[in-house]
C-alpha positions in Angstrom: 43.2 65.2 40.3 42.8 63.1 43.4 43.7 64.6 46.8 45.6 62.4 49.2 43.8 63.8 52.2 40.3 62.7 51.0 39.0 59.2 51.3 37.2 58.6 48.0 35.1 55.6 49.4 33.8 57.2 52.6 34.1 60.8 51.4 35.9 62.0 54.6 39.0 63.9 55.4 41.9 61.8 56.5 45.4 62.3 57.8 48.2 62.1 55.3 50.9 61.4 57.9 49.2 58.6 59.9 46.0 56.6 60.3 44.4 59.4 62.4 44.9 63.1 63.1 47.4 63.8 65.9 46.4 67.3 66.9 44.2 70.3 66.0 46.9 71.9 63.8 46.9 68.9 61.5 43.1 69.1 61.2 43.0 72.8 60.5 45.8 72.4 57.9 43.7 69.6 56.1 40.6 71.8 56.2 42.6 74.6 54.6 43.7 72.4 51.8 40.2 71.2 51.3 38.9 74.8 51.1 41.7 75.6 48.6 40.4 72.8 46.3 36.8 74.0 46.8 37.0 77.8 46.5 33.2 78.2 46.3 32.8 77.2 49.9 32.6 80.2 52.3 33.5 78.9 55.7 32.8 81.7 58.0 29.0 82.1 57.1 28.7 78.4 57.5 30.3 78.3 60.9 28.3 81.4 62.1 25.0 79.9 60.9 24.7 77.9 64.2 25.8 80.9 66.3 24.0 81.3 69.7 22.6 84.8 69.8 25.6 86.3 68.0 28.1 85.6 70.9 30.7 83.9 68.7 29.7 80.5 70.1 28.1 77.6 68.3 26.7 74.2 69.5 29.2 71.5 68.7 26.7 69.0 67.1 25.2 71.7 64.9 28.6 73.0 63.8 29.7 69.5 62.9 26.5 68.9 60.9 26.9 72.3 59.0 30.5 71.4 58.2 29.5 67.9 57.0 27.0 69.4 54.6 29.8 71.0 52.6 32.1 68.0 52.7 34.2 68.8 55.8 33.6 65.6 57.8 35.8 63.1 59.5 35.7 59.5 60.8 34.1 58.9 64.2 37.4 58.7 66.0 38.8 61.9 64.4 35.5 63.7 65.0 35.6 62.9 68.7 39.2 64.2 68.9 38.3 67.3 66.9 35.6 68.2 69.4 38.1 67.6 72.3 40.8 69.8 70.7 38.6 72.6 69.4 38.4 75.8 71.6 35.3 75.7 73.7 33.6 77.6 76.6 32.6 76.0 79.9 29.3 74.9 78.6 30.8 73.0 75.7 30.0 75.5 72.9 32.6 75.9 70.2 34.4 79.2 69.8 34.2 79.2 66.1 35.9 82.5 65.6 39.1 81.2 67.2 38.8 78.1 65.1 38.4 80.1 62.0 41.4 82.2 62.9 43.4 79.0 63.5 42.4 77.6 60.1 43.5 80.8 58.3 46.4 81.7 60.5 49.6 83.2 59.1 51.4 79.8 59.3 48.7 78.1 57.3 48.5 80.9 54.8 52.3 80.9 54.2 52.4 77.2 53.7 49.4 77.2 51.4 50.5 80.2 49.3 53.8 78.5 48.7 52.0 75.4 47.4 49.3 77.2 45.4 51.1 80.4 44.4 48.0 82.5 44.8 48.5 85.4 47.3 45.7 87.5 48.7 43.4 84.8 49.9 43.2 86.3 53.4 41.3 89.2 52.0 38.5 86.9 50.8 38.3 85.3 54.2 38.1 88.7 55.9 35.4 89.7 53.5 33.4 86.6 54.4 33.9 87.3 58.1 32.7 90.9 57.7 29.7 89.8 55.7 28.7 87.3 58.4 29.2 89.9 61.1 26.9 92.3 59.2 24.2 89.6 59.0 24.5 89.0 62.7 24.3 92.7 63.4 21.1 92.9 61.3 19.7 89.9 63.1 20.4 91.2 66.6 20.3 94.9 65.9 16.8 95.2 67.2 18.0 94.5 70.7 20.7 97.2 70.6 18.2 99.7 69.3 15.7 98.8 72.0 18.4 99.2 74.7 19.4 102.5 73.2 15.9 103.8 73.3 15.6 102.9 77.0 18.8 104.8 77.9 18.5 108.1 79.8 19.5 111.4 78.1 23.2 112.0 77.8 24.9 113.9 80.7 26.7 117.2 80.4 30.3 117.5 79.2 31.7 117.8 82.7 29.9 114.7 83.8 31.3 112.8 80.8 34.8 113.9 81.7 34.3 112.7 85.3 32.8 109.4 84.4 35.1 108.6 81.4 37.1 106.2 83.4 34.0 104.4 84.8 32.1 104.2 81.4 31.6 100.6 80.1 31.4 100.0 76.3 27.9 99.3 74.9 28.9 96.0 73.2 30.1 94.5 76.4 26.9 95.5 78.2 24.8 93.9 75.4 26.9 90.8 75.6 26.6 90.7 79.4 22.8 91.0 79.2 22.7 88.2 76.6 24.8 86.0 78.9 22.5 86.8 81.8 19.4 86.0 79.8 21.0 82.8 78.6 21.9 81.8 82.2 18.4 82.6 83.4 16.9 80.4 80.6 19.2 77.6 81.6 18.4 78.1 85.3 14.7 77.9 84.5 15.3 74.7 82.6 17.2 73.2 85.5 14.4 74.3 87.9 11.8 72.5 85.6 13.9 69.4 85.7 14.2 69.5 89.5 10.4 70.0 89.7 9.8 67.0 87.5 12.2 64.8 89.5 10.5 66.0 92.7 7.1 65.0 91.4 8.4 61.6 90.3 10.0 61.1 93.8 6.6 62.0 95.4 4.8 59.5 93.2 7.3 56.8 94.1 6.9 57.6 97.8 3.1 57.3 97.5 3.5 53.9 95.7 5.9 52.8 98.4 3.4 53.7 101.2 0.6 51.9 99.4 2.7 48.8 98.9 3.8 48.9 102.6 0.1 49.1 103.7 -0.8 46.2 101.5 2.1 44.1 102.9 1.0 44.9 106.5 -2.6 43.8 105.6 -1.4 40.6 104.1 0.8 39.9 107.1 -2.2 40.5 109.5 -4.4 38.2 107.5 -1.7 35.4 107.6 -1.5 35.9 111.4 -5.2 35.6 111.8 -5.2 32.4 109.7 -2.4 30.9 111.6 -4.0 31.5 115.0 -5.8 28.4 116.5 -9.6 28.6 116.5 -11.3 28.1 119.8 -13.8 25.4 120.3 -16.7 27.8 120.7 -16.1 29.4 117.4 -16.4 26.1 115.5 -19.7 25.7 113.6 -21.2 22.2 114.4 -22.8 22.1 111.0 -19.3 22.1 109.3 -17.8 18.7 108.5 -14.9 17.5 110.5 -11.4 17.0 109.1 -11.8 13.4 107.9 -15.0 14.1 106.0 -13.3 17.2 104.5 -10.4 15.2 103.3 -12.8 12.6 101.9 -14.7 15.3 100.0 -11.5 16.7 98.6 -10.4 13.2 97.5 -13.7 12.7 95.8 -13.4 15.9 94.0 -9.9 15.0 92.8 -11.3 11.7 91.6 -14.0 13.4 89.7 -11.6 15.8 88.1 -9.3 12.9 87.1 -12.2 11.0 85.6 -13.3 14.1 83.6 -9.7 14.4 82.3 -9.7 10.7 81.3 -13.0 11.0 79.5 -11.9 14.1 77.7 -8.7 12.5 76.5 -10.6 9.4 75.4 -13.0 11.6 73.4 -10.2 13.5 71.8 -8.4 10.3 70.7 -11.6 8.9 69.3 -12.2 12.0 67.2 -8.6 12.0 66.0 -9.0 8.4 64.9 -12.2 9.2 63.1 -10.5 12.2 61.3 -7.6 10.0 60.2 -9.9 7.3 58.9 -11.9 9.9 56.9 -8.7 11.4 55.4 -7.6 7.9 54.4 -10.9 7.2 52.8 -10.7 10.5 50.8 -7.1 9.6 49.7 -8.2 6.1 48.5 -11.2 7.5 46.7 -9.0 10.1 44.9 -6.5 7.5 43.8 -9.3 5.2 42.6 -10.8 8.1 40.6 -7.4 8.8 39.0 -7.0 5.1 38.1 -10.5 5.0 36.6 -9.9 8.1 34.5 -6.6 6.7 33.2 -8.4 3.4 32.2 -11.1 5.4 30.5 -8.5 7.4 28.5 -6.8 4.2 27.3 -10.2 2.6 26.3 -11.1 5.7 24.4 -7.8 5.7 22.6 -8.3 2.0 21.7 -11.8 2.7 20.4 -10.6 5.6 18.3 -7.9 3.4 16.8 -10.5 0.6 16.0 -12.9 3.0 14.3 -10.3 4.9 12.3 -8.2 2.1 10.8 -8.3 -1.6 10.0 -6.1 -3.7 12.1 -3.7 -6.4 10.8 -3.4 -9.8 12.6 -0.2 -8.6 14.3 -2.0 -5.5 15.6 -4.8 -7.6 16.8 -2.4 -9.8 18.8 -0.8 -6.6 20.2 -4.1 -5.2 21.2 -5.0 -8.5 22.9 -1.7 -8.4 24.8 -2.4 -4.9 25.8 -5.8 -5.8 27.0 -4.4 -8.7 29.0 -1.8 -6.3 30.6 -4.5 -3.8 31.4 -6.7 -6.5 32.9 -3.7 -7.8 34.9 -2.9 -4.3 36.1 -6.5 -3.7 37.1 -6.6 -7.0 39.0 -3.3 -6.1 40.8 -4.8 -2.8 41.7 -7.9 -4.4 43.1 -5.7 -6.9 45.0 -3.7 -4.0 46.4 -7.0 -2.2 47.4 -8.1 -5.4 49.2 -4.8 -5.5 51.1 -5.1 -1.9 52.0 -8.7 -2.5 53.2 -7.5 -5.5 55.2 -4.8 -3.3 56.8 -7.4 -0.7 57.7 -9.6 -3.3 59.2 -6.8 -4.5 61.3 -6.1 -0.9 62.4 -9.7 -0.5 63.3 -9.6 -3.7 65.3 -6.6 -2.2 67.2 -8.5 1.0 67.8 -11.5 -1.0 69.1 -9.2 -2.9 71.4 -7.8 0.4 72.7 -11.3 1.7 73.2 -12.2 -1.4 75.1 -9.2 -0.9 77.4 -10.2 2.7 77.9 -13.7 1.6 78.7 -12.3 -0.8 81.2 -10.5 2.1 82.9 -13.6 4.1 82.8 -15.6 1.3 84.4 -12.9 0.9 87.1 -13.1 4.6 87.8 -16.8 4.5 88.1 -16.6 1.5 90.4 -14.1 3.3 92.6 -16.3 6.3 92.6 -19.3 4.3 93.6 -17.3 2.6 96.3 -16.0 5.9 97.6 -19.6 7.3 97.7 -20.8 4.2 99.5 -18.0 4.6 102.0 -18.9 8.3 102.6 -22.5 7.2 103.0 -21.6 4.6 105.6 -19.4 7.2 107.4 -22.2 9.7 107.4 -24.7 7.2 108.8 -22.2 6.1 111.5 -21.6 9.8 112.4 -25.4 10.4 112.8 -25.7 7.6 115.3 -25.4 8.7 118.9 
């Protein structure tokens, strides 16, 4: 029997009335119907599993994960609304006891008993609740016994009567101490976070100061460079501005010449590699052709030695030999044409190399001319 509130594809609980749940009552009603179908699920122990120190509070993400393990899961939109509508404390922890009571409230029980016709289900839920509370008492009973051992001896009967009005229940004291310890723990965590942020802020300040010092040093260096140099500070051994420009120009020419020679060498090597690859391809094709000719000649010899040929077969063999000879001659002609094409390509490459050599020669001549010019300038500068 398929339930109309369960999506069989995604295995989630869905609303029967609309595309999404409208309120918490509709969600609790659907959970109750799911639990009636799966009677082996005991909800209260599952919800109290993620309890925070037995305070009746559970973390929202852990509670959702525990419910999803038993099949009580929703779509992303419905899950966000469920966490908004569910009763929570100020810290966002779920009050699962109130949620449990809403699921198994009298209204829900009445509607479900009318549909199922099985009364007395509330007793089973109360039993689950009592069992889970016993487990939590066993878990946190050591704290109560330790607090009881630290208590002073009981006062007299008259003092009890006088302080009856001011006496506070032990459970409330234990809960208050747990709340205080929990708040202290969270306060320590917040202090640790503040300490980490303060350390990070201090490191950022140190980096800022270092960067500011570096920026000031760079600005000072730029100012020193921009200041005009006095005539006394100029070294007479240093070249003047024109000679410096000439030296820079010569260096640029040398670099350009080196680049040109490097490009020429790269192109020459690339052309050699291409020619070698073409030679290899031609040799492979020739080898294949020779192998095929050998195979045909071997087949012909086997035919000649195995059987006697008639005049018609002899004519056919002659025709085949003519065709083979013609095909071999055509292949040789094609090879000669390919070689001629390669020679023409090599001629083009040589012409290109000649052009490059002309450029190299012109560069060397310009370099020699620039060197002669610098020589003349230096000789003229030496003269008084």
